[in-house]
C-alpha positions as CSV (number, residue, x, y, z in Angstrom):
1,M,210.7,123.6,155.4
2,T,210.0,123.0,151.7
3,L,211.9,120.5,149.7
4,T,212.1,120.9,145.8
5,G,213.0,118.7,143.2
6,L,211.7,115.7,144.5
7,S,210.3,112.4,143.3
8,R,208.3,109.6,144.5
9,T,211.7,107.4,144.6
10,N,212.7,110.0,147.3
11,A,209.8,108.9,149.7
12,D,211.8,107.1,152.7
13,F,212.6,107.3,156.3
14,Y,215.5,110.1,157.2
15,D,216.7,111.7,160.4
16,V,218.3,115.4,160.4
17,V,221.4,116.3,161.8
18,V,221.6,119.7,163.5
19,S,224.8,121.2,164.7
20,D,226.2,124.7,165.8
21,G,229.2,125.9,167.4
22,N,228.2,123.8,170.8
23,G,227.7,120.4,169.1
24,S,225.4,118.6,167.1
25,T,222.3,116.4,167.9
26,V,220.5,113.8,165.3
27,S,216.6,113.6,165.4
28,A,214.4,110.7,165.5
29,L,213.3,109.3,162.0
30,A,210.8,110.8,160.1
31,Q,208.9,109.7,157.2
32,L,208.9,111.4,154.2
33,T,206.1,111.1,151.6
34,V,205.9,112.7,148.1
35,A,202.6,113.3,146.7
36,P,202.2,112.4,142.9
37,S,202.9,115.5,140.5
38,A,199.8,114.8,138.7
39,Y,196.3,112.8,139.0
40,P,194.3,111.4,136.4
41,G,191.6,113.3,135.7
42,L,189.1,110.5,135.0
43,V,189.6,106.7,135.7
44,A,187.2,104.7,133.5
45,M,186.9,101.2,132.6
46,N,187.7,100.2,128.7
47,P,184.4,100.5,127.0
48,A,185.4,97.2,125.2
49,W,184.9,95.1,128.2
50,A,181.3,95.4,128.0
51,V,180.6,95.7,131.8
52,R,177.1,96.2,132.3
53,A,174.2,95.8,135.0
54,E,171.9,93.1,133.9
55,L,168.6,93.2,136.0
56,L,166.4,96.2,137.4
57,G,168.5,97.5,140.6
58,S,171.6,95.8,139.8
59,G,174.8,97.7,139.4
60,I,178.2,98.3,140.8
61,Y,178.9,99.8,144.0
62,A,182.4,99.7,144.4
63,I,185.5,99.5,141.7
64,Y,189.1,99.6,142.5
65,A,191.3,100.1,139.3
66,A,194.8,98.1,139.5
67,P,197.9,99.2,138.2
68,D,197.9,96.1,136.0
69,G,194.9,97.2,134.0
70,S,192.7,95.2,135.7
71,F,189.6,96.1,138.5
72,Y,188.0,94.8,141.1
73,A,184.6,95.4,141.7
74,A,181.3,94.9,143.9
75,G,178.1,94.7,142.8
76,T,174.8,92.8,142.1
77,P,174.7,90.7,139.1
78,T,176.6,92.5,136.3
79,V,178.1,90.9,133.3
80,A,181.7,91.1,131.9
81,N,182.3,89.7,128.5
82,S,179.3,87.4,128.6
83,T,180.0,85.9,132.0
84,S,177.4,87.2,134.8
85,L,179.3,87.9,138.1
86,S,177.8,89.3,141.3
87,G,179.3,89.8,144.9
88,V,183.2,90.7,144.7
89,F,184.8,89.9,141.5
90,H,188.1,90.6,139.6
91,V,188.1,91.6,135.9
92,L,191.6,91.3,134.0
93,A,192.9,93.8,131.8
94,N,191.9,91.7,128.8
95,G,188.2,91.9,130.1
96,T,188.0,88.3,130.9
97,P,186.9,87.4,134.7
98,G,189.9,87.2,136.9
99,H,191.2,84.7,139.5
100,G,191.7,85.1,143.3
101,I,188.5,86.3,144.2
102,R,185.3,84.0,144.5
103,S,182.6,85.6,143.0
104,A,179.0,84.2,142.6
105,T,178.6,83.4,138.9
106,H,175.4,82.5,137.1
């Protein structure tokens, strides 16, 4: 079955009613997921944040870009707007260190 004209707001749980001349039956609930119509070609940090590795062998090993423009990252000694961070850290959309995750600061 192909459904057209859907958007992400149509994602939900639905049941189906099937009927014929002999009666009808209702299916169990099924989840409908709708994939995005487009994916970003590139996800990158804002260069104005000045995030950089400071020590030989340091770097960012994992990154999550949050919907609010901030990001979470994990790495070894790294600098964001002149604040040294390591471990798991949060950087706000304006480039300043965020709160909520404890990071080792130097």
